[in-house]
C-alpha positions in Angstrom: 0.2 0.3 -0.1 1.2 3.2 -1.1 1.7 6.4 1.4 -0.2 8.8 -1.0 0.1 11.8 1.7 1.9 14.7 -0.6 3.8 16.5 2.0 3.6 20.5 0.6 -0.2 20.2 0.5 -0.2 18.7 4.4 2.2 21.3 5.4 -0.3 23.7 3.9 -3.6 22.3 5.7 -1.3 21.9 9.4 -0.8 25.4 9.1 -4.3 26.7 8.7 -5.1 23.9 11.7 -4.8 20.6 13.0 -8.4 19.5 12.1 -7.6 20.7 8.4 -4.8 18.0 8.4 -6.9 15.2 10.1 -9.9 15.9 7.2 -7.0 15.5 4.5 -5.3 12.2 6.0 -8.6 10.7 6.7 -9.8 11.0 3.2 -6.7 9.5 2.1 -7.6 6.5 3.9 -10.9 6.1 2.6 -9.9 6.3 -0.6 -8.2 3.2 -0.1 -10.9 0.2 -0.2 -8.4 -2.2 1.1 -8.7 0.1 4.3 -12.3 0.9 4.8 -15.4 0.4 2.9 -18.6 2.2 3.0 -18.6 4.1 6.1 -16.2 2.1 7.8 -13.5 3.4 10.1 -12.8 5.9 12.4 -10.4 9.0 12.9 -10.0 11.6 15.6 -7.5 14.7 16.5 -7.2 16.3 19.8 -7.3 19.8 19.7 -8.9 23.0 21.7 -12.2 25.3 21.6 -12.9 28.4 23.5 -16.2 28.4 24.9 -19.1 31.1 25.3 -17.5 32.3 28.5 -13.7 32.8 26.3 -12.2 29.9 28.0 -10.6 27.3 26.2 -11.5 23.6 26.3 -10.0 20.3 25.4 -12.2 18.6 22.7 -11.7 15.4 21.0 -12.6 15.9 17.0 -14.1 12.7 15.8 -15.4 11.2 13.1 -19.4 11.3 13.2 -21.3 8.3 13.2 -21.9 7.0 9.6 -19.9 9.4 8.1 -17.6 8.8 5.2 -13.5 8.8 5.4 -13.4 9.2 1.9 -15.5 12.4 1.6 -15.5 13.3 5.2 -15.5 17.2 6.0 -14.5 19.2 9.1 -18.4 19.5 9.6 -18.0 15.7 10.1 -15.6 16.0 13.3 -18.1 17.0 16.1 -15.8 18.4 18.9 -16.6 16.3 22.2 -15.4 17.6 25.0 -12.3 15.3 25.8 -12.4 15.3 30.0 -15.9 13.8 30.3 -14.9 11.3 27.6 -12.3 9.8 29.5 -14.2 10.3 32.9 -16.9 8.3 31.0 -14.2 5.7 30.2 -13.5 5.3 34.0 -17.3 4.0 34.7 -17.3 0.3 35.5 -20.9 -0.2 33.3 -22.4 1.8 30.6 -25.3 0.4 28.4 -25.3 1.2 24.8 -27.9 3.5 24.7 -26.7 5.0 28.0 -23.4 5.8 26.0 -24.6 7.8 23.0 -27.2 9.7 25.3 -23.8 10.7 27.1 -21.8 11.2 24.0 -24.0 13.7 22.9 -24.3 15.5 26.0 -20.2 15.6 25.7 -20.9 17.8 22.6 -19.6 21.2 22.7 -22.0 21.9 20.2 -25.4 20.1 20.5 -26.3 20.2 17.0 -23.4 18.5 15.8 -23.1 15.0 14.6 -23.5 12.1 17.0 -19.8 11.2 17.6 -18.7 7.5 16.9 -19.1 4.5 19.0 -15.7 4.5 19.6 -15.6 7.8 20.8 -14.6 6.9 24.2 -11.5 4.5 23.2 -9.9 7.6 21.1 -10.3 9.6 24.4 -8.4 7.1 26.1 -5.8 6.7 23.4 -2.9 9.3 24.7 -1.9 10.5 21.0 -3.0 13.9 19.4 -3.9 11.9 16.1 -5.6 8.3 16.2 -6.6 6.2 13.0 -8.8 3.0 12.6 -9.5 1.0 9.5 -10.5 -2.3 9.4 -7.5 -3.5 6.6 -8.5 -6.2 4.8 -5.1 -7.6 5.0 -4.8 -7.8 8.8 -8.3 -8.4 9.3 -7.9 -11.4 6.7 -4.5 -12.6 8.8 -6.6 -12.6 11.9 -9.5 -14.7 10.4 -7.6 -17.8 10.4 -6.8 -20.3 13.2 -3.2 -19.4 13.4 -4.2 -15.7 13.2 -2.8 -14.1 16.3 0.6 -16.1 16.2 1.0 -14.9 12.4 0.5 -11.1 13.5 2.7 -11.5 16.6 5.7 -12.8 14.2 5.0 -9.9 11.7 4.8 -6.9 14.1 7.1 -8.1 16.8 6.4 -6.0 19.6 5.5 -3.2 18.0 2.3 -3.7 17.8 -0.2 -4.6 20.6 -2.9 -7.7 19.7 -5.8 -7.8 22.0 -8.8 -10.6 21.3 -11.8 -9.6 19.7 -14.9 -7.8 22.2 -17.8 -5.9 20.9 -17.3 -2.1 19.7 -18.4 0.6 22.0 -17.5 1.1 25.8 -17.2 -2.6 26.5 -14.0 -2.6 23.7 -12.9 0.8 25.2 -12.8 -0.8 28.8 -10.7 -3.9 27.2 -8.0 -1.3 26.2 -7.9 0.5 29.1 -7.1 -2.4 31.0 -4.6 -4.1 28.3 -2.4 -1.0 28.3 -2.6 0.0 32.1 1.0 -0.8 32.6 1.8 -0.2 29.2 5.0 2.3 28.4 2.8 3.9 24.7 5.5 4.8 23.5 6.7 1.1 22.7 3.8 0.5 20.2 2.8 1.9 17.1 -0.6 0.3 17.0 -3.3 -1.8 18.5 -4.8 -5.0 16.4 -8.3 -6.1 17.1 -8.6 -9.7 16.4 -11.6 -10.2 13.5 -11.9 -6.0 13.7 -9.0 -3.9 12.5 -6.2 -2.0 13.2 -5.5 1.4 15.1 -2.4 3.4 15.0 -1.6 6.7 16.8 0.9 9.8 17.2 1.2 13.2 18.3 2.3 13.9 14.8 -0.7 13.6 12.2 1.6 12.6 8.9 3.2 10.1 11.2 0.0 8.5 12.4 -1.4 8.2 8.9 2.4 6.6 7.3 2.3 3.8 10.4 -1.2 2.6 9.5 0.4 2.5 5.7 3.4 0.6 6.7 2.0 -1.8 8.9 -1.0 -2.8 6.7 1.7 -3.0 4.2 3.5 -5.4 6.3 0.3 -7.3 6.0 -0.3 -7.3 2.6 3.6 -8.5 2.1 3.2 -11.3 4.5 0.0 -12.4 2.7 1.8 -11.7 -1.2 4.7 -13.8 0.1 2.9 -17.2 1.6 -0.4 -17.2 -0.3 -0.6 -17.9 -4.1 -3.3 -14.6 -4.9 -2.5 -15.2 -8.9 -4.5 -18.6 -8.8 -7.5 -17.1 -7.2 -9.0 -15.7 -10.5 -10.1 -17.4 -14.2 -12.0 -16.3 -17.4 -15.2 -14.6 -17.1 -18.6 -16.4 -16.8 -21.2 -15.2 -19.5 -24.8 -15.6 -18.5 -26.9 -17.4 -21.2 -30.7 -16.8 -21.6 -31.7 -19.9 -18.7 -29.4 -18.2 -16.3 -31.0 -14.7 -16.8 -34.4 -16.6 -16.6 -33.2 -17.7 -13.1 -31.8 -14.3 -11.9 -35.9 -12.9 -12.6 -37.5 -15.6 -10.7 -34.7 -15.2 -8.2 -35.5 -11.8 -7.9 -39.0 -12.3 -7.5 -38.7 -14.5 -4.8 -36.4 -12.7 -2.8 -38.4 -9.8 -3.0 -40.8 -11.4 -1.3 -38.7 -12.7 1.8 -37.1 -8.9 1.7 -40.9 -7.4 1.8 -40.7 -5.4 -1.1 -38.8 -5.5 -4.8 -35.1 -5.8 -5.2 -32.3 -5.1 -7.7 -30.1 -8.2 -8.3 -27.0 -8.0 -10.1 -24.9 -11.0 -11.5 -21.0 -10.8 -11.3 -19.3 -13.3 -13.5 -15.8 -11.7 -13.3 -12.8 -13.7 -13.8 -12.1 -13.3 -9.9 -16.2 -14.4 -9.1 -16.2 -17.0 -11.5 -13.0 -18.3 -9.5 -14.5 -18.2 -6.2 -17.6 -20.1 -7.6 -15.7 -22.7 -9.4 -14.0 -23.6 -5.5 -15.3 -27.5 -5.1 -16.1 -26.0 -1.4 -17.3 -22.3 -2.2 -20.5 -23.2 -0.8 -19.4 -24.1 2.3 -17.2 -21.1 2.5 -19.7 -18.7 2.0 -21.3 -19.7 5.5 -18.3 -19.4 7.8 -18.8 -15.8 8.1 -18.0 -12.2 6.9 -14.1 -10.3 6.9 -15.4 -8.2 9.6 -18.2 -8.2 11.7 -19.8 -5.0 10.3 -20.3 -6.3 7.7 -23.1 -7.9 8.8 -25.5 -5.0 8.6 -25.0 -5.0 4.6 -24.8 -8.6 3.7 -26.0 -10.7 6.8 -23.6 -13.0 8.6 -23.7 -15.4 5.6 -23.9 -16.2 1.8 -27.0 -18.1 0.2 -25.6 -21.1 -2.2 -27.1 -21.3 -5.3 -26.9 -24.3 -7.6 -28.9 -25.5 -11.0 -32.1 -24.4 -9.4 -31.6 -21.0 -7.5 -34.9 -21.4 -5.9 -34.2 -24.2 -3.6 -31.0 -22.5 -2.4 -32.8 -19.4 -1.7 -35.8 -21.1 0.1 -32.1 -22.9 2.2 -31.2 -20.3 3.0 -34.4 -18.6 4.7 -34.5 -21.6 7.0 -30.8 -21.4 8.1 -31.3 -17.6 8.4 -34.4 -18.0 10.9 -32.6 -21.2 12.4 -29.7 -18.3 13.5 -31.9 -15.9 14.4 -33.9 -18.1 16.6 -31.0 -20.1 18.0 -29.3 -16.3 19.1 -32.6 -13.7 19.5 -33.9 -12.8 22.9 -37.2 -11.2 23.7 -36.1 -7.7 23.0 -35.3 -8.8 19.1 -37.5 -8.5 16.3 -36.1 -10.3 13.2 -34.8 -8.8 10.0 -36.0 -9.8 6.5 -34.8 -13.2 5.9 -33.3 -12.5 2.2 -29.9 -13.0 1.0 -27.9 -10.0 0.4 -25.5 -12.0 -1.8 -25.0 -15.2 -2.7 -22.3 -17.7 -4.6 -23.8 -19.3 -7.7 -21.5 -22.8 -8.1 -19.6 -22.9 -11.2 -21.4 -19.6 -12.7 -20.1 -16.6 -10.2 -21.3 -13.9 -7.3 -25.3 -12.8 -7.0 -26.0 -9.8 -5.1 -28.9 -8.3 -3.9 -30.3 -5.3 -2.3 -33.3 -2.4 -1.9 -32.0 0.3 -4.0 -28.8 1.2 -6.1 -26.9 2.5 -3.3 -26.9 -0.8 -1.1 -26.5 -3.2 -4.4 -23.3 -1.0 -4.8 -22.0 -1.6 -1.0 -23.1 -5.3 -1.2 -21.1 -6.0 -4.3 -17.9 -4.1 -2.8 -18.2 -6.3 0.7 -19.0 -9.6 -1.0 -15.7 -8.9 -3.7 -13.4 -7.7 -0.8 -14.7 -10.5 1.1 -14.2 -13.6 -1.2 -10.6 -12.4 -2.1 -9.9 -12.6 1.7 -11.6 -16.4 2.1 -9.4 -17.3 -0.5 -6.2 -16.4 1.0 -7.2 -17.2 4.3 -7.9 -20.6 2.8 -4.1 -20.4 1.7 -2.9 -19.5 5.6 -4.8 -22.8 7.1 -8.3 -22.1 6.6 -11.1 -19.2 6.8 -12.4 -19.0 10.5 -14.2 -16.1 11.2 -15.9 -15.1 14.7 -18.5 -17.5 16.2 -22.4 -16.9 15.0 -23.4 -15.5 18.4 -20.8 -13.1 17.9 -22.0 -12.1 14.8 -25.9 -11.8 15.9 -24.5 -9.6 18.4 -23.4 -7.1 15.5 -26.3 -7.6 13.2 -29.0 -6.8 15.9 -26.9 -4.8 17.8 -29.2 -1.3 18.5 -26.0 0.9 17.7 -25.6 -0.9 14.4 -29.4 -0.5 13.2 -29.7 3.0 14.0 -26.7 3.7 12.3 -28.2 1.9 9.1 -31.7 3.0 9.4 -30.1 6.6 9.2 -28.8 6.5 5.9 -31.5 3.9 4.2 -34.8 6.6 3.8 -36.7 4.9 1.7 -37.3 6.1 -2.0 -40.4 6.0 -4.2 -39.0 3.4 -6.7 -36.6 1.7 -4.7 -35.8 -1.7 -6.1 -37.5 -1.0 -9.1 -36.5 -0.6 -12.6 -37.1 1.6 -15.1 -37.0 1.0 -18.8 -37.0 4.8 -21.0 -36.8 5.2 -24.6 -35.4 8.4 -26.2 -33.4 8.8 -23.3 -30.8 10.8 -24.7 -32.1 14.0 -24.8 -35.5 16.2 -24.3 -38.1 14.6 -21.8 -36.5 11.4 -22.1 -32.9 12.4 -20.6 -35.2 14.3 -18.0 -37.4 11.2 -16.9 -34.1 9.3 -16.8 -33.0 12.0 -13.9 -36.4 12.2 -12.3 -36.6 8.4 -12.5 -33.0 8.1 -11.0 -33.6 10.5 -7.8 -36.2 8.5 -6.8 -34.8 5.5 -6.8 -35.1 3.4 -9.7 -32.5 1.6 -11.6 -33.1 2.9 -15.1 -32.3 1.3 -18.2 -31.7 4.6 -21.1 -32.3 3.8 -24.6 -32.2 6.1 -27.8 -31.8 5.4 -31.5 
């Protein structure tokens, strides 16, 4: 992975403010899909602001919940009172809902975005700049039976490696306890198994650079110890019968979803290679690249064979069994439609309620199947137990994040065919239907 920082630009921004530099390096991280995908990860910088009395207060500028690092601006970093956050970290217990209420109470501006659920952890790390990513290479290695040993081999003593625990308050407490007697100057980062990596430094460019350097080490290890060149093949092109099967699948999956769905087939070389593996169906049931992906893709995929509707029914039953096993009295089941599937000997299938979400599902699935194949060469793809995945999928904070970004448009999940679309009324219709959520096929002669 390449360090993309332009030092001249960085120096100019740093001269403006620490937050300006924070925005710049956050955008650089967000541009790397192998680090974060669609709102994943978070960053922060500690600084000061003057209150209404003219006194300076120390604050944490931390990524707002749901913001995307690729496009985030200064407004996406709410200022949170630092000492308030640190005192929250000293509490023995703090429930999720109460934590979010307290985070909003700690805002310097009550109208600012809601801080990231990791805000308390960012506050406890004793450095000005903090970066957190779900780096594919790091998480891929951690998702293997010998992952912790391999990561220690790669990083030695410069990285603290901790077992997985739910994000939020309990994670902040875990890190606080693990570092109570630690000399922070001896480490560059913290790796959270099955989750991601944190880097930090008082210099924003060093903090960003540490992320790139450490992820590159993991990428180099994968390159030297796996055969990535073997995970591509020739593309698969759908035929008329396949297209009819996809149409039937869309209708049946929409019934499970509770509304119209968009379905996309991926017969690219990488997708076709995965679908040709003898045990591809079993692989997609083992779990996601990182737990927070479950809110987009569910905890496992569907397996489709020559009779896709049978695979859809099997997925529905498997999901209902999963829900019944782990749900409590306070849970309400989500829909039982898959978000992705492996179509054996053909490729991958993506399903979502609108074009934006379909794009998210596609990206996450493509990264996941690549990671699965690399993980298999390191001893086997081994993600978290399903109980842990359920806790994330049905975590009230993740569901709230999802709902805040998924307002339903009038034509979500529907497909519009528009003729005369190159100009005039036809072109205007294309724009109108797209704005209202439709997937549009535009034709003109």
